[in-house]
Jmol script that loads the backbone (N, CA, C; Angstrom):
load data "model"
ATOM      1  N   MET A   1     192.661  81.391 -53.135  1.00  0.00           N
ATOM      2  CA  MET A   1     193.088  80.533 -51.977  1.00  0.00           C
ATOM      3  C   MET A   1     192.401  81.261 -50.722  1.00  0.00           C
ATOM      4  N   LEU A   2     191.869  80.488 -49.719  1.00  0.00           N
ATOM      5  CA  LEU A   2     191.564  80.978 -48.450  1.00  0.00           C
ATOM      6  C   LEU A   2     192.621  81.267 -47.534  1.00  0.00           C
ATOM      7  N   THR A   3     192.705  82.198 -46.780  1.00  0.00           N
ATOM      8  CA  THR A   3     193.701  82.713 -45.892  1.00  0.00           C
ATOM      9  C   THR A   3     193.408  82.014 -44.511  1.00  0.00           C
ATOM     10  N   PRO A   4     194.289  81.373 -44.038  1.00  0.00           N
ATOM     11  CA  PRO A   4     193.969  80.725 -42.704  1.00  0.00           C
ATOM     12  C   PRO A   4     193.998  81.836 -41.539  1.00  0.00           C
ATOM     13  N   SER A   5     193.269  81.623 -40.537  1.00  0.00           N
ATOM     14  CA  SER A   5     193.226  82.632 -39.424  1.00  0.00           C
ATOM     15  C   SER A   5     194.469  82.372 -38.693  1.00  0.00           C
ATOM     16  N   PRO A   6     195.006  83.531 -38.026  1.00  0.00           N
ATOM     17  CA  PRO A   6     196.155  83.496 -37.208  1.00  0.00           C
ATOM     18  C   PRO A   6     196.226  82.115 -36.306  1.00  0.00           C
ATOM     19  N   GLN A   7     195.190  81.997 -35.647  1.00  0.00           N
ATOM     20  CA  GLN A   7     194.923  80.846 -34.601  1.00  0.00           C
ATOM     21  C   GLN A   7     195.135  79.536 -35.334  1.00  0.00           C
ATOM     22  N   ASP A   8     194.532  79.317 -36.610  1.00  0.00           N
ATOM     23  CA  ASP A   8     194.804  78.016 -37.334  1.00  0.00           C
ATOM     24  C   ASP A   8     196.162  77.822 -37.625  1.00  0.00           C
ATOM     25  N   LEU A   9     196.971  78.996 -38.129  1.00  0.00           N
ATOM     26  CA  LEU A   9     198.312  78.742 -38.406  1.00  0.00           C
ATOM     27  C   LEU A   9     199.169  78.385 -37.237  1.00  0.00           C
ATOM     28  N   ARG A  10     198.858  79.081 -35.974  1.00  0.00           N
ATOM     29  CA  ARG A  10     199.601  78.712 -34.754  1.00  0.00           C
ATOM     30  C   ARG A  10     199.442  77.330 -34.410  1.00  0.00           C
ATOM     31  N   VAL A  11     198.215  76.743 -34.539  1.00  0.00           N
ATOM     32  CA  VAL A  11     197.956  75.298 -34.284  1.00  0.00           C
ATOM     33  C   VAL A  11     198.692  74.443 -35.114  1.00  0.00           C
ATOM     34  N   ALA A  12     198.757  74.732 -36.496  1.00  0.00           N
ATOM     35  CA  ALA A  12     199.466  74.009 -37.514  1.00  0.00           C
ATOM     36  C   ALA A  12     200.906  74.090 -37.159  1.00  0.00           C
ATOM     37  N   LEU A  13     201.552  75.240 -36.856  1.00  0.00           N
ATOM     38  CA  LEU A  13     202.863  75.304 -36.465  1.00  0.00           C
ATOM     39  C   LEU A  13     203.213  74.585 -35.234  1.00  0.00           C
ATOM     40  N   ALA A  14     202.396  74.624 -34.178  1.00  0.00           N
ATOM     41  CA  ALA A  14     202.738  73.812 -32.883  1.00  0.00           C
ATOM     42  C   ALA A  14     202.707  72.438 -33.227  1.00  0.00           C
ATOM     43  N   ARG A  15     201.757  71.873 -34.162  1.00  0.00           N
ATOM     44  CA  ARG A  15     201.604  70.401 -34.457  1.00  0.00           C
ATOM     45  C   ARG A  15     202.803  70.124 -35.142  1.00  0.00           C
ATOM     46  N   TYR A  16     203.329  70.950 -36.059  1.00  0.00           N
ATOM     47  CA  TYR A  16     204.574  70.596 -36.770  1.00  0.00           C
ATOM     48  C   TYR A  16     205.801  70.470 -35.829  1.00  0.00           C
ATOM     49  N   ALA A  17     205.861  71.541 -34.889  1.00  0.00           N
ATOM     50  CA  ALA A  17     206.891  71.534 -33.972  1.00  0.00           C
ATOM     51  C   ALA A  17     206.892  70.209 -33.069  1.00  0.00           C
ATOM     52  N   ASP A  18     205.745  70.026 -32.571  1.00  0.00           N
ATOM     53  CA  ASP A  18     205.460  68.835 -31.753  1.00  0.00           C
ATOM     54  C   ASP A  18     205.870  67.467 -32.473  1.00  0.00           C
ATOM     55  N   ALA A  19     205.482  67.308 -33.598  1.00  0.00           N
ATOM     56  CA  ALA A  19     205.891  66.125 -34.586  1.00  0.00           C
ATOM     57  C   ALA A  19     207.337  66.087 -34.790  1.00  0.00           C
ATOM     58  N   ARG A  20     208.049  67.072 -35.159  1.00  0.00           N
ATOM     59  CA  ARG A  20     209.506  67.307 -35.349  1.00  0.00           C
ATOM     60  C   ARG A  20     210.280  66.923 -34.004  1.00  0.00           C
ATOM     61  N   ILE A  21     209.712  67.276 -32.779  1.00  0.00           N
ATOM     62  CA  ILE A  21     210.325  66.987 -31.590  1.00  0.00           C
ATOM     63  C   ILE A  21     210.205  65.528 -31.304  1.00  0.00           C
ATOM     64  N   GLU A  22     209.055  64.947 -31.495  1.00  0.00           N
ATOM     65  CA  GLU A  22     208.872  63.468 -31.129  1.00  0.00           C
ATOM     66  C   GLU A  22     209.559  62.613 -32.006  1.00  0.00           C
ATOM     67  N   ASP A  23     209.688  62.998 -33.412  1.00  0.00           N
ATOM     68  CA  ASP A  23     210.471  62.393 -34.324  1.00  0.00           C
ATOM     69  C   ASP A  23     211.858  62.371 -33.978  1.00  0.00           C
ATOM     70  N   ALA A  24     212.324  63.450 -33.471  1.00  0.00           N
ATOM     71  CA  ALA A  24     213.843  63.552 -33.121  1.00  0.00           C
ATOM     72  C   ALA A  24     214.230  62.757 -31.845  1.00  0.00           C
ATOM     73  N   ARG A  25     213.199  62.662 -30.989  1.00  0.00           N
ATOM     74  CA  ARG A  25     213.495  61.939 -29.696  1.00  0.00           C
ATOM     75  C   ARG A  25     213.401  60.447 -30.082  1.00  0.00           C
ATOM     76  N   ARG A  26     212.580  59.894 -30.953  1.00  0.00           N
ATOM     77  CA  ARG A  26     212.562  58.441 -31.131  1.00  0.00           C
ATOM     78  C   ARG A  26     211.808  58.338 -32.503  1.00  0.00           C
ATOM     79  N   SER A  27     212.440  58.163 -33.592  1.00  0.00           N
ATOM     80  CA  SER A  27     211.838  58.096 -34.819  1.00  0.00           C
ATOM     81  C   SER A  27     211.092  56.661 -35.060  1.00  0.00           C
ATOM     82  N   THR A  28     209.954  56.750 -35.448  1.00  0.00           N
ATOM     83  CA  THR A  28     209.102  55.537 -35.822  1.00  0.00           C
ATOM     84  C   THR A  28     208.345  55.788 -37.036  1.00  0.00           C
ATOM     85  N   ASP A  29     207.709  54.821 -37.462  1.00  0.00           N
ATOM     86  CA  ASP A  29     206.889  55.091 -38.681  1.00  0.00           C
ATOM     87  C   ASP A  29     205.684  56.085 -38.407  1.00  0.00           C
ATOM     88  N   VAL A  30     205.186  56.094 -37.092  1.00  0.00           N
ATOM     89  CA  VAL A  30     204.033  56.943 -36.687  1.00  0.00           C
ATOM     90  C   VAL A  30     204.715  58.353 -36.727  1.00  0.00           C
ATOM     91  N   THR A  31     205.792  58.534 -36.080  1.00  0.00           N
ATOM     92  CA  THR A  31     206.385  60.009 -35.918  1.00  0.00           C
ATOM     93  C   THR A  31     206.594  60.642 -37.335  1.00  0.00           C
ATOM     94  N   VAL A  32     207.262  59.802 -38.181  1.00  0.00           N
ATOM     95  CA  VAL A  32     207.698  60.135 -39.556  1.00  0.00           C
ATOM     96  C   VAL A  32     206.421  60.655 -40.336  1.00  0.00           C
ATOM     97  N   ARG A  33     205.307  59.916 -40.268  1.00  0.00           N
ATOM     98  CA  ARG A  33     204.051  60.159 -40.801  1.00  0.00           C
ATOM     99  C   ARG A  33     203.419  61.454 -40.289  1.00  0.00           C
ATOM    100  N   ALA A  34     203.504  61.614 -38.766  1.00  0.00           N
ATOM    101  CA  ALA A  34     203.164  62.788 -38.257  1.00  0.00           C
ATOM    102  C   ALA A  34     203.828  64.056 -38.749  1.00  0.00           C
ATOM    103  N   VAL A  35     205.084  63.993 -39.013  1.00  0.00           N
ATOM    104  CA  VAL A  35     205.969  64.998 -39.554  1.00  0.00           C
ATOM    105  C   VAL A  35     205.491  65.431 -40.909  1.00  0.00           C
ATOM    106  N   GLU A  36     205.281  64.248 -41.704  1.00  0.00           N
ATOM    107  CA  GLU A  36     204.848  64.476 -43.108  1.00  0.00           C
ATOM    108  C   GLU A  36     203.436  65.171 -43.297  1.00  0.00           C
ATOM    109  N   ASP A  37     202.601  64.592 -42.350  1.00  0.00           N
ATOM    110  CA  ASP A  37     201.274  65.233 -42.314  1.00  0.00           C
ATOM    111  C   ASP A  37     201.176  66.700 -41.912  1.00  0.00           C
ATOM    112  N   ALA A  38     202.038  67.010 -40.867  1.00  0.00           N
ATOM    113  CA  ALA A  38     202.065  68.390 -40.362  1.00  0.00           C
ATOM    114  C   ALA A  38     202.676  69.314 -41.344  1.00  0.00           C
ATOM    115  N   THR A  39     203.667  68.695 -42.274  1.00  0.00           N
ATOM    116  CA  THR A  39     204.333  69.521 -43.164  1.00  0.00           C
ATOM    117  C   THR A  39     203.372  69.846 -44.397  1.00  0.00           C
ATOM    118  N   ARG A  40     202.643  68.609 -44.707  1.00  0.00           N
ATOM    119  CA  ARG A  40     201.642  68.868 -45.901  1.00  0.00           C
ATOM    120  C   ARG A  40     200.623  69.929 -45.459  1.00  0.00           C
ATOM    121  N   THR A  41     200.127  69.840 -44.190  1.00  0.00           N
ATOM    122  CA  THR A  41     199.095  70.764 -43.649  1.00  0.00           C
ATOM    123  C   THR A  41     199.676  72.335 -43.934  1.00  0.00           C
ATOM    124  N   LEU A  42     200.836  72.471 -43.410  1.00  0.00           N
ATOM    125  CA  LEU A  42     201.377  73.864 -43.446  1.00  0.00           C
ATOM    126  C   LEU A  42     201.511  74.356 -44.894  1.00  0.00           C
ATOM    127  N   CYS A  43     202.045  73.404 -45.781  1.00  0.00           N
ATOM    128  CA  CYS A  43     202.190  73.851 -47.163  1.00  0.00           C
ATOM    129  C   CYS A  43     200.849  74.099 -47.741  1.00  0.00           C
ATOM    130  N   VAL A  44     199.796  73.444 -47.607  1.00  0.00           N
ATOM    131  CA  VAL A  44     198.411  73.578 -48.158  1.00  0.00           C
ATOM    132  C   VAL A  44     197.937  74.951 -47.446  1.00  0.00           C
ATOM    133  N   MET A  45     198.119  75.210 -46.200  1.00  0.00           N
ATOM    134  CA  MET A  45     197.557  76.411 -45.611  1.00  0.00           C
ATOM    135  C   MET A  45     198.327  77.645 -46.126  1.00  0.00           C
ATOM    136  N   THR A  46     199.558  77.598 -46.465  1.00  0.00           N
ATOM    137  CA  THR A  46     200.361  78.668 -46.914  1.00  0.00           C
ATOM    138  C   THR A  46     200.574  78.790 -48.356  1.00  0.00           C
ATOM    139  N   GLY A  47     200.022  77.751 -49.222  1.00  0.00           N
ATOM    140  CA  GLY A  47     200.133  77.879 -50.680  1.00  0.00           C
ATOM    141  C   GLY A  47     201.572  77.624 -51.131  1.00  0.00           C
ATOM    142  N   THR A  48     202.221  76.709 -50.302  1.00  0.00           N
ATOM    143  CA  THR A  48     203.656  76.657 -50.722  1.00  0.00           C
ATOM    144  C   THR A  48     204.033  75.073 -51.115  1.00  0.00           C
ATOM    145  N   CYS A  49     205.135  74.772 -51.457  1.00  0.00           N
ATOM    146  CA  CYS A  49     205.526  73.402 -51.802  1.00  0.00           C
ATOM    147  C   CYS A  49     206.611  72.748 -50.995  1.00  0.00           C
ATOM    148  N   GLU A  50     207.196  73.577 -50.169  1.00  0.00           N
ATOM    149  CA  GLU A  50     208.409  73.245 -49.297  1.00  0.00           C
ATOM    150  C   GLU A  50     208.168  73.676 -47.877  1.00  0.00           C
ATOM    151  N   ILE A  51     208.590  72.952 -46.903  1.00  0.00           N
ATOM    152  CA  ILE A  51     208.442  73.392 -45.531  1.00  0.00           C
ATOM    153  C   ILE A  51     209.156  74.610 -45.131  1.00  0.00           C
ATOM    154  N   SER A  52     210.287  74.900 -45.788  1.00  0.00           N
ATOM    155  CA  SER A  52     210.990  76.222 -45.337  1.00  0.00           C
ATOM    156  C   SER A  52     210.161  77.240 -45.936  1.00  0.00           C
ATOM    157  N   GLU A  53     209.557  77.182 -47.153  1.00  0.00           N
ATOM    158  CA  GLU A  53     208.640  78.390 -47.717  1.00  0.00           C
ATOM    159  C   GLU A  53     207.446  78.422 -46.784  1.00  0.00           C
ATOM    160  N   ALA A  54     206.826  77.328 -46.328  1.00  0.00           N
ATOM    161  CA  ALA A  54     205.657  77.303 -45.570  1.00  0.00           C
ATOM    162  C   ALA A  54     205.943  78.022 -44.173  1.00  0.00           C
ATOM    163  N   LEU A  55     207.026  77.628 -43.540  1.00  0.00           N
ATOM    164  CA  LEU A  55     207.412  78.367 -42.277  1.00  0.00           C
ATOM    165  C   LEU A  55     207.646  79.825 -42.493  1.00  0.00           C
ATOM    166  N   HIS A  56     208.354  80.140 -43.621  1.00  0.00           N
ATOM    167  CA  HIS A  56     208.611  81.523 -43.939  1.00  0.00           C
ATOM    168  C   HIS A  56     207.245  82.239 -43.984  1.00  0.00           C
ATOM    169  N   ALA A  57     206.325  81.755 -44.859  1.00  0.00           N
ATOM    170  CA  ALA A  57     205.131  82.311 -45.137  1.00  0.00           C
ATOM    171  C   ALA A  57     204.192  82.456 -43.833  1.00  0.00           C
ATOM    172  N   ALA A  58     204.170  81.459 -42.990  1.00  0.00           N
ATOM    173  CA  ALA A  58     203.434  81.331 -41.728  1.00  0.00           C
ATOM    174  C   ALA A  58     204.043  82.565 -40.847  1.00  0.00           C
ATOM    175  N   ASP A  59     205.330  82.553 -40.690  1.00  0.00           N
ATOM    176  CA  ASP A  59     206.017  83.688 -39.865  1.00  0.00           C
ATOM    177  C   ASP A  59     205.623  85.003 -40.435  1.00  0.00           C
ATOM    178  N   THR A  60     205.612  85.262 -41.613  1.00  0.00           N
ATOM    179  CA  THR A  60     205.386  86.529 -42.208  1.00  0.00           C
ATOM    180  C   THR A  60     203.916  86.876 -41.809  1.00  0.00           C
ATOM    181  N   ARG A  61     202.967  85.919 -42.235  1.00  0.00           N
ATOM    182  CA  ARG A  61     201.467  86.143 -41.857  1.00  0.00           C
ATOM    183  C   ARG A  61     201.381  86.501 -40.304  1.00  0.00           C
ATOM    184  N   LEU A  62     202.007  85.832 -39.477  1.00  0.00           N
ATOM    185  CA  LEU A  62     201.821  86.058 -38.076  1.00  0.00           C
ATOM    186  C   LEU A  62     202.629  87.320 -37.482  1.00  0.00           C
ATOM    187  N   GLY A  63     203.442  87.829 -38.537  1.00  0.00           N
ATOM    188  CA  GLY A  63     204.225  88.997 -37.989  1.00  0.00           C
ATOM    189  C   GLY A  63     205.509  88.730 -37.454  1.00  0.00           C
ATOM    190  N   LEU A  64     205.870  87.404 -37.298  1.00  0.00           N
ATOM    191  CA  LEU A  64     207.090  87.034 -36.557  1.00  0.00           C
ATOM    192  C   LEU A  64     208.288  87.293 -37.244  1.00  0.00           C
ATOM    193  N   ARG A  65     208.317  87.627 -38.621  1.00  0.00           N
ATOM    194  CA  ARG A  65     209.489  88.068 -39.307  1.00  0.00           C
ATOM    195  C   ARG A  65     210.013  89.290 -38.937  1.00  0.00           C
ATOM    196  N   ALA A  66     209.155  90.357 -38.657  1.00  0.00           N
ATOM    197  CA  ALA A  66     209.480  91.595 -38.250  1.00  0.00           C
ATOM    198  C   ALA A  66     209.909  91.605 -36.831  1.00  0.00           C
ATOM    199  N   ALA A  67     209.309  90.760 -35.979  1.00  0.00           N
ATOM    200  CA  ALA A  67     209.518  90.680 -34.578  1.00  0.00           C
ATOM    201  C   ALA A  67     210.787  89.936 -34.141  1.00  0.00           C
ATOM    202  N   GLY A  68     211.585  89.298 -34.890  1.00  0.00           N
ATOM    203  CA  GLY A  68     212.620  88.550 -34.401  1.00  0.00           C
ATOM    204  C   GLY A  68     213.528  87.903 -35.336  1.00  0.00           C
ATOM    205  N   VAL A  69     213.026  87.593 -36.412  1.00  0.00           N
ATOM    206  CA  VAL A  69     214.000  87.009 -37.476  1.00  0.00           C
ATOM    207  C   VAL A  69     214.033  87.677 -38.775  1.00  0.00           C
ATOM    208  N   SER A  70     215.201  88.065 -39.087  1.00  0.00           N
ATOM    209  CA  SER A  70     215.503  88.822 -40.332  1.00  0.00           C
ATOM    210  C   SER A  70     215.288  87.966 -41.612  1.00  0.00           C
ATOM    211  N   GLY A  71     214.900  88.515 -42.667  1.00  0.00           N
ATOM    212  CA  GLY A  71     214.525  87.685 -43.858  1.00  0.00           C
ATOM    213  C   GLY A  71     215.629  86.792 -44.320  1.00  0.00           C
ATOM    214  N   GLY A  72     216.969  87.163 -44.019  1.00  0.00           N
ATOM    215  CA  GLY A  72     218.012  86.626 -44.526  1.00  0.00           C
ATOM    216  C   GLY A  72     218.715  85.402 -43.608  1.00  0.00           C
ATOM    217  N   GLU A  73     217.990  85.318 -42.334  1.00  0.00           N
ATOM    218  CA  GLU A  73     218.501  84.306 -41.441  1.00  0.00           C
ATOM    219  C   GLU A  73     217.946  83.069 -41.722  1.00  0.00           C
ATOM    220  N   THR A  74     218.946  82.059 -41.533  1.00  0.00           N
ATOM    221  CA  THR A  74     218.404  80.671 -41.633  1.00  0.00           C
ATOM    222  C   THR A  74     218.465  79.952 -40.325  1.00  0.00           C
ATOM    223  N   LEU A  75     217.359  79.285 -39.921  1.00  0.00           N
ATOM    224  CA  LEU A  75     217.252  78.772 -38.562  1.00  0.00           C
ATOM    225  C   LEU A  75     217.456  77.154 -38.708  1.00  0.00           C
ATOM    226  N   THR A  76     218.021  76.580 -37.832  1.00  0.00           N
ATOM    227  CA  THR A  76     218.149  75.065 -37.853  1.00  0.00           C
ATOM    228  C   THR A  76     216.793  74.674 -37.315  1.00  0.00           C
ATOM    229  N   GLY A  77     216.638  73.263 -37.516  1.00  0.00           N
ATOM    230  CA  GLY A  77     215.352  72.648 -37.066  1.00  0.00           C
ATOM    231  C   GLY A  77     215.210  72.896 -35.520  1.00  0.00           C
ATOM    232  N   SER A  78     216.048  72.829 -34.730  1.00  0.00           N
ATOM    233  CA  SER A  78     216.002  72.989 -33.305  1.00  0.00           C
ATOM    234  C   SER A  78     215.615  74.486 -33.001  1.00  0.00           C
ATOM    235  N   GLN A  79     216.223  75.370 -33.613  1.00  0.00           N
ATOM    236  CA  GLN A  79     215.873  76.777 -33.523  1.00  0.00           C
ATOM    237  C   GLN A  79     214.445  77.171 -33.905  1.00  0.00           C
ATOM    238  N   GLN A  80     214.053  76.427 -35.068  1.00  0.00           N
ATOM    239  CA  GLN A  80     212.599  76.729 -35.528  1.00  0.00           C
ATOM    240  C   GLN A  80     211.746  76.146 -34.433  1.00  0.00           C
ATOM    241  N   ASP A  81     211.930  74.903 -33.992  1.00  0.00           N
ATOM    242  CA  ASP A  81     211.149  74.442 -32.985  1.00  0.00           C
ATOM    243  C   ASP A  81     210.962  75.299 -31.612  1.00  0.00           C
ATOM    244  N   LYS A  82     212.070  75.817 -31.232  1.00  0.00           N
ATOM    245  CA  LYS A  82     211.967  76.559 -30.107  1.00  0.00           C
ATOM    246  C   LYS A  82     211.185  77.999 -30.547  1.00  0.00           C
ATOM    247  N   ARG A  83     211.253  78.507 -31.602  1.00  0.00           N
ATOM    248  CA  ARG A  83     210.619  79.720 -31.858  1.00  0.00           C
ATOM    249  C   ARG A  83     209.222  79.307 -32.075  1.00  0.00           C
ATOM    250  N   LEU A  84     208.979  78.312 -32.746  1.00  0.00           N
ATOM    251  CA  LEU A  84     207.546  77.859 -32.840  1.00  0.00           C
ATOM    252  C   LEU A  84     206.829  77.701 -31.593  1.00  0.00           C
ATOM    253  N   ARG A  85     207.613  76.976 -30.554  1.00  0.00           N
ATOM    254  CA  ARG A  85     206.947  76.856 -29.204  1.00  0.00           C
ATOM    255  C   ARG A  85     206.605  78.195 -28.486  1.00  0.00           C
ATOM    256  N   ALA A  86     207.278  79.399 -28.852  1.00  0.00           N
ATOM    257  CA  ALA A  86     207.082  80.562 -28.323  1.00  0.00           C
ATOM    258  C   ALA A  86     205.824  81.198 -28.950  1.00  0.00           C
ATOM    259  N   ALA A  87     205.563  80.852 -30.136  1.00  0.00           N
ATOM    260  CA  ALA A  87     204.463  81.422 -30.855  1.00  0.00           C
ATOM    261  C   ALA A  87     203.170  81.051 -30.375  1.00  0.00           C
TER     262      ALA A  87
END
end "model"
wireframe off; spacefill off
backbone 0.3
color backbone group
């Protein structure tokens, strides 16, 4: 498996966060598809099957786990979105 660059991971994380925020504001077929596409992209980039695993893997690769989120902490979607925006 190819390892994505940190910049590519950040772009994918930002795309996922933006899609989640837009879908939360006003869910439409377009926003639902955007979340699904962003989720699929992150899963492929990280070699995972679930978005929670993909977010964890991306955080780990970017060094965010050591910098602010302990391995056992579970974040809500809005907390993830805030953290992703900061990345």
